[in-house]
C-alpha positions as CSV (number, residue, x, y, z in Angstrom):
1,M,85.4,101.0,162.2
2,A,85.3,103.8,159.6
3,K,88.2,103.8,157.1
4,I,89.2,107.0,155.6
5,K,92.3,107.8,153.5
6,A,94.3,110.6,152.1
7,F,94.3,111.2,148.3
8,R,96.0,113.1,145.5
9,A,93.5,115.8,145.0
10,L,93.0,117.4,141.6
11,R,92.4,121.0,142.4
12,P,92.3,124.5,140.9
13,K,95.2,126.8,140.4
14,V,95.0,129.3,143.3
15,E,94.0,132.3,141.2
16,L,91.2,130.3,139.6
17,A,89.6,128.7,142.6
18,S,86.8,131.2,143.1
19,Q,85.9,131.0,139.4
20,I,85.9,127.2,139.2
21,A,84.2,126.3,142.4
22,E,80.4,125.9,142.1
23,L,77.3,124.7,143.9
24,P,76.3,121.1,143.6
25,Y,75.0,120.0,140.2
26,D,71.5,119.3,141.4
27,V,70.5,122.6,143.1
28,V,70.1,124.7,139.9
29,S,68.0,124.5,136.7
30,L,69.6,124.1,133.3
31,D,68.6,127.7,132.4
32,E,70.4,128.9,135.5
33,V,73.5,126.8,134.6
34,K,73.6,128.3,131.1
35,A,73.4,131.8,132.6
36,I,76.2,131.1,135.0
37,T,78.5,129.4,132.6
38,K,77.9,131.8,129.7
39,D,80.7,134.3,130.6
40,N,82.8,132.0,132.8
41,I,84.9,129.4,130.9
42,Y,86.3,128.1,134.2
43,N,83.0,127.3,135.9
44,F,82.7,123.7,137.2
45,Y,79.2,123.3,135.7
46,H,81.0,122.8,132.4
47,I,81.9,119.4,133.9
48,T,79.1,118.6,136.2
49,R,76.3,119.9,133.9
50,S,78.0,119.6,130.5
51,E,74.6,119.4,128.7
52,A,74.7,123.2,129.0
53,D,77.5,123.2,126.4
54,L,75.7,120.9,123.9
55,P,72.9,121.8,121.5
56,E,69.5,122.8,122.8
57,G,67.3,119.8,123.5
58,T,70.2,117.4,124.2
59,D,69.0,114.6,126.4
60,P,70.9,115.3,129.8
61,Y,71.2,111.5,130.3
62,S,72.7,110.8,126.8
63,Q,76.2,109.3,126.4
64,E,77.4,112.5,124.7
65,V,76.8,114.5,127.8
66,Y,79.1,112.3,129.9
67,I,81.7,112.2,127.2
68,K,81.6,116.0,127.0
69,A,82.1,116.2,130.7
70,K,85.2,113.9,130.4
71,D,86.6,115.9,127.5
72,T,86.1,119.2,129.5
73,L,87.8,117.8,132.6
74,D,90.7,116.6,130.5
75,D,90.9,120.0,128.9
76,F,90.9,121.8,132.3
77,I,93.9,119.6,133.2
78,K,95.7,120.1,129.9
79,K,95.3,123.9,130.2
80,G,96.5,123.9,133.7
81,Y,93.3,125.1,135.3
82,L,93.4,122.0,137.5
83,I,96.6,120.5,139.0
84,Q,97.1,117.3,140.8
85,E,98.8,116.9,144.2
86,E,102.1,115.1,144.1
87,S,101.4,112.9,147.1
88,P,98.2,111.9,149.0
89,K,97.0,114.5,151.5
90,L,94.1,115.2,153.9
91,Y,92.6,118.7,153.7
92,L,90.5,120.9,155.9
93,Y,87.5,122.7,154.4
94,S,86.0,125.5,156.4
95,Q,82.8,127.4,155.5
96,I,81.6,130.6,157.1
97,M,78.0,131.7,156.8
98,D,76.3,134.4,158.8
99,G,79.3,134.4,161.2
100,R,79.1,130.7,161.9
101,M,82.0,128.4,160.8
102,Q,82.0,124.7,160.2
103,T,85.2,122.8,159.4
104,G,85.4,119.4,157.9
105,I,88.1,116.9,157.0
106,V,88.3,116.2,153.3
107,A,89.2,112.6,152.8
108,C,88.1,109.5,150.8
109,A,85.6,107.2,152.5
110,S,85.3,103.5,151.9
111,I,82.6,102.0,149.7
112,D,82.8,98.9,152.0
113,D,81.9,101.1,155.0
114,Y,78.8,102.3,153.0
115,M,77.8,98.7,152.1
116,N,78.4,97.4,155.6
117,G,76.3,100.2,157.3
118,I,79.3,102.0,159.0
119,I,78.4,105.0,156.8
120,K,74.8,105.5,157.7
121,K,72.1,106.9,155.4
122,H,68.7,108.4,156.1
123,E,67.2,109.0,152.6
124,L,66.1,106.8,149.7
125,T,67.7,107.5,146.4
126,R,66.0,107.8,143.0
127,E,67.1,105.3,140.4
128,D,67.3,107.8,137.6
129,K,69.4,110.2,139.6
130,E,71.6,107.4,140.9
131,L,72.2,106.1,137.4
132,D,73.0,109.5,136.0
133,R,75.8,110.2,138.6
134,T,77.0,106.6,138.2
135,R,77.5,107.1,134.5
136,H,79.0,110.5,135.1
137,T,81.5,109.3,137.7
138,D,82.5,106.2,135.7
139,I,83.1,108.0,132.4
140,V,84.7,111.1,133.9
141,N,86.7,108.8,136.1
142,A,86.4,111.0,139.1
143,N,84.3,112.0,142.1
144,T,83.7,115.5,140.9
145,G,81.9,116.5,144.1
146,P,82.1,115.4,147.7
147,V,79.6,113.6,149.9
148,F,78.7,115.6,153.0
149,L,79.3,113.3,156.0
150,F,79.4,114.0,159.7
151,Y,80.5,112.3,162.9
152,K,79.5,112.5,166.6
153,D,81.7,115.2,168.0
154,T,83.0,113.5,171.2
155,D,86.7,112.9,170.5
156,E,88.8,115.5,172.3
157,G,92.0,114.2,170.7
158,R,90.6,114.8,167.2
159,K,89.5,118.3,168.2
160,N,93.0,119.1,169.2
161,L,94.4,117.7,166.0
162,I,92.1,119.8,163.9
163,K,93.0,122.9,166.0
164,K,96.6,122.3,165.2
165,A,95.9,121.8,161.5
166,I,93.7,124.8,161.1
167,A,96.7,127.0,162.1
168,T,98.1,126.1,158.6
169,P,97.8,129.0,156.1
170,P,95.0,128.3,153.5
171,I,95.6,127.5,149.9
172,Y,92.1,128.9,149.0
173,D,90.2,131.6,150.8
174,F,87.4,133.4,149.0
175,T,83.8,134.6,149.4
176,A,81.4,133.3,146.8
177,T,78.6,135.4,145.2
178,D,76.1,134.1,147.8
179,G,78.2,135.6,150.6
180,I,79.6,132.3,151.9
181,R,83.3,132.2,152.6
182,H,85.2,129.0,151.6
183,I,88.7,128.2,153.1
184,V,90.7,125.1,152.2
185,R,93.9,124.0,153.9
186,I,96.3,121.2,153.1
187,I,97.3,119.1,156.1
188,D,101.0,118.7,155.4
189,D,102.0,117.3,158.8
190,E,102.0,113.5,158.3
191,T,101.8,112.8,162.0
192,I,98.6,114.8,162.2
193,S,97.2,113.1,159.1
194,K,97.9,109.6,160.4
195,E,96.4,110.4,163.8
196,L,93.3,111.8,162.2
197,I,92.9,108.7,160.1
198,A,93.4,106.5,163.1
199,S,90.9,108.5,165.1
200,F,88.0,107.3,162.9
201,E,88.8,103.6,163.3
202,K,86.2,103.4,166.1
203,E,83.7,105.8,164.5
204,E,80.5,105.5,162.5
205,L,79.8,108.2,159.9
206,Y,76.5,109.7,158.8
207,I,75.4,111.1,155.5
208,A,74.1,114.6,155.9
209,D,73.8,115.4,152.1
210,G,74.8,113.7,148.9
211,H,73.0,110.3,149.1
212,H,73.1,110.0,145.3
213,R,76.8,110.8,145.1
214,A,77.6,108.2,147.7
215,A,75.4,105.5,146.1
216,S,76.9,106.2,142.6
217,G,80.4,106.2,144.0
218,V,79.7,102.7,145.5
219,R,78.1,101.5,142.2
220,V,81.2,102.5,140.2
221,G,83.5,100.8,142.7
222,K,81.5,97.6,142.5
223,M,81.4,97.8,138.7
224,R,85.2,98.1,138.5
225,R,85.8,95.3,141.0
226,E,83.7,93.0,138.8
227,K,85.8,93.8,135.8
228,L,89.0,92.6,137.6
229,E,90.1,89.1,138.4
230,K,91.7,90.4,141.6
231,Y,91.7,93.7,143.4
232,T,93.5,94.7,146.6
233,G,90.9,97.1,148.0
234,D,93.4,99.9,148.0
235,E,92.6,101.0,144.4
236,E,91.1,104.5,144.3
237,F,87.8,103.3,143.0
238,N,87.2,101.6,146.3
239,Y,86.7,105.1,147.9
240,F,84.6,108.1,147.3
241,L,85.3,111.8,148.0
242,S,83.8,113.2,151.2
243,V,84.0,116.1,153.6
244,I,83.5,114.9,157.2
245,F,82.2,117.5,159.8
246,P,81.6,117.3,163.6
247,H,77.9,117.2,164.2
248,S,78.1,120.0,166.7
249,E,79.0,122.5,164.0
250,L,76.2,121.7,161.6
251,K,73.0,123.6,161.0
252,I,69.9,122.2,159.5
253,L,67.4,124.6,158.1
254,S,63.7,124.1,157.8
255,Y,62.2,122.5,154.7
256,N,58.8,124.2,154.3
257,R,55.7,123.1,152.5
258,V,53.3,124.9,150.2
259,V,50.1,123.4,148.7
260,K,48.3,124.6,145.6
261,D,44.7,124.2,146.9
262,L,42.6,123.2,149.9
263,N,41.3,119.9,148.3
264,S,37.9,121.4,147.5
265,M,37.4,122.7,151.1
266,S,36.5,126.3,152.0
267,V,38.9,128.1,154.2
268,E,36.5,127.8,157.2
269,D,36.0,124.1,156.6
270,F,39.7,123.5,156.4
271,K,40.3,125.4,159.6
272,K,37.5,123.4,161.3
273,A,39.1,120.2,160.1
274,L,42.5,121.2,161.4
275,G,40.9,122.1,164.8
276,K,40.2,118.4,165.4
277,N,43.9,117.7,166.0
278,F,45.5,121.1,166.4
279,K,44.9,124.2,168.4
280,L,44.9,127.1,166.0
281,T,46.3,130.4,167.3
282,R,46.3,133.5,165.0
283,D,49.4,135.2,166.3
284,N,51.5,136.3,163.3
285,K,54.4,134.0,164.3
286,K,56.0,133.0,161.0
287,I,58.5,130.5,162.5
288,P,57.6,127.7,164.9
289,E,59.2,128.3,168.3
290,R,59.8,124.7,169.1
291,V,59.7,121.2,167.7
292,N,56.3,119.6,167.0
293,T,54.6,122.9,166.3
294,F,53.9,124.5,162.9
295,S,53.3,128.0,161.5
296,M,50.7,128.2,158.8
297,Y,50.1,131.0,156.3
298,L,46.6,131.2,155.0
299,Q,44.7,134.2,153.5
300,R,47.5,136.6,154.5
301,E,47.5,135.5,158.1
302,W,49.9,133.4,160.2
303,Y,48.7,130.8,162.7
304,T,50.5,128.6,165.1
305,L,49.3,124.9,165.0
306,T,49.9,123.1,168.3
307,P,49.1,119.3,168.4
308,L,46.2,118.2,170.7
309,F,47.4,114.6,170.6
310,E,50.3,112.9,172.3
311,I,53.6,112.9,170.3
312,S,55.0,109.4,169.8
313,D,58.5,108.4,171.0
314,D,59.2,106.6,167.7
315,P,62.1,108.2,165.8
316,I,60.1,108.5,162.6
317,E,56.6,109.2,164.0
318,S,57.9,112.0,166.2
319,L,59.4,114.0,163.3
320,D,57.5,117.1,162.3
321,V,57.6,116.1,158.7
322,T,55.8,112.9,159.6
323,I,53.2,114.6,161.8
324,I,52.3,117.2,159.1
325,Q,52.0,114.4,156.5
326,K,50.0,112.1,158.7
327,Y,47.6,114.7,160.2
328,I,47.3,117.4,157.6
329,L,48.7,116.8,154.1
330,E,47.3,113.3,153.4
331,P,43.9,113.2,155.3
332,L,42.9,116.8,154.8
333,L,44.7,118.0,151.6
334,G,44.9,114.7,149.8
335,I,48.7,114.6,149.4
336,K,49.3,110.9,149.6
337,D,52.8,110.8,148.0
338,P,54.7,114.1,148.5
339,R,57.5,112.8,146.2
340,K,55.2,112.6,143.2
341,D,52.1,114.8,143.9
342,K,52.2,118.0,141.7
343,R,50.0,119.9,144.2
344,I,52.8,120.2,146.8
345,D,56.1,122.0,146.6
346,F,59.0,122.4,149.0
347,I,60.9,125.6,149.8
348,G,64.2,125.5,151.6
349,G,64.4,127.6,154.8
350,I,67.3,129.6,153.4
351,R,64.7,131.4,151.2
352,G,62.8,132.6,154.3
353,T,59.2,133.0,155.1
354,A,58.9,135.9,152.8
355,E,59.0,133.4,149.9
356,L,56.1,131.5,151.5
357,E,54.1,134.7,151.7
358,R,55.0,135.6,148.1
359,V,53.8,132.4,146.5
360,V,50.6,132.3,148.5
361,D,49.7,136.0,148.0
362,A,50.4,135.6,144.3
363,G,47.7,132.9,144.1
364,D,50.2,130.1,143.1
365,F,49.5,128.2,146.3
366,A,46.6,128.3,148.8
367,V,48.5,127.5,152.0
368,A,52.0,127.4,153.4
369,F,53.5,125.6,156.3
370,S,56.6,126.9,158.0
371,M,58.4,124.0,159.7
372,Y,60.7,123.7,162.7
373,P,64.1,122.4,161.5
374,T,64.8,118.7,162.0
375,E,67.4,118.5,164.7
376,I,70.7,116.8,164.1
377,E,70.0,114.4,167.1
378,Q,66.8,113.3,165.4
379,L,68.7,112.5,162.2
380,I,71.2,110.5,164.2
381,K,68.5,108.6,166.0
382,V,66.8,107.7,162.7
383,S,70.1,106.7,161.1
384,D,71.1,104.6,164.1
385,A,67.8,102.7,163.9
386,G,68.4,101.9,160.3
387,L,65.3,103.9,159.3
388,I,64.6,106.2,156.4
389,M,63.4,109.8,156.9
390,P,60.3,111.1,155.0
391,P,61.1,113.1,151.9
392,K,62.3,116.7,152.2
393,S,63.2,116.3,155.9
394,T,66.5,118.2,156.1
395,W,68.1,121.2,154.4
396,F,71.8,121.7,155.2
397,E,73.4,125.0,154.7
398,P,75.9,126.0,153.5
399,K,76.3,123.7,150.6
400,L,79.7,122.3,149.8
401,R,81.3,123.6,146.6
402,D,82.2,121.3,143.8
403,G,85.5,121.7,142.0
404,L,87.7,122.7,144.9
405,L,89.0,119.1,145.5
406,I,88.4,116.3,143.0
407,H,89.2,112.6,143.5
408,L,90.4,110.7,140.4
409,L,89.5,107.0,140.4
410,D,92.9,105.6,139.2
């Protein structure tokens, strides 16, 4: 069912890969981008966050930002920082974090599979972010960063093919400043490539991360189709760049919550209100030990919150992010829309519980909730049901690096 294809990647010269490759465009602030790019002319943020190279105060959604990105990409090609593969290839992209390795197939995925639900999503996209990446993709004429996809890891034949391909010496192998190692291999064996492509014909794919990239890639493909009297479906704009991982190798980290105040309640009143639906145990456990339990940091003490009610079998209602919203954040703390409410913030699990303690102890927030990570099987269940997960449900690590492999749209 899923259609993937090889492509002629635009990629860094070997000696520049570690200097070009960068985290996704939307995980850092503009000030951080400026600090990173200041002394690195090769950094990929010059393309994905080109407003950093324009005058202070430039609207990041203005036409000149996208034109600057296009000019910079062209300049990278002209100067030989980036070179294009002579023929279409598949690639393997391995990441090693804390001794754990995950290896994905880098290929182009079909916009039709996205539109037909063969590529399944679990998040809503924001219109402004989607339009931003649509303009960027269209004007730059490239997918500058991959969509993070995964598949159910049940095909033994595919595992053997990947095992053969991973024996190939890498073209890139470096450790980034955050300690994560990145390894890229070209699959030169055409038989292996063809068999890998064929192995996905009965698969469904799932978006782990990159919903806005996927949606914008689809938008650009549809826009270009509409401009043509005829199209074959094989044109490059009918596909978007992706890295496709087996689900068994992925790790979801917690997405923790912090709230600025107790909604006019005293600490004792808040704890009493919590006690109607949860058993509170002051035990100094900073991380929940199992799904459907929570760790809470309040007045320099950690509590375990254990539900006193029956957990639903519904794929959405049974999620920890739903339970905390339904029983704590909205009814007790007045957080009705966590996407928009300024009184709540979200802290990725990679920053640890020390960050939760820091922001509460500093007085910036009144209470913190350490969450049990959403399990990959829960995400699959939600996606298969055609449902949308609540905001800030998943945090995948490590993040894919932009700039290692780029997909040109013509």
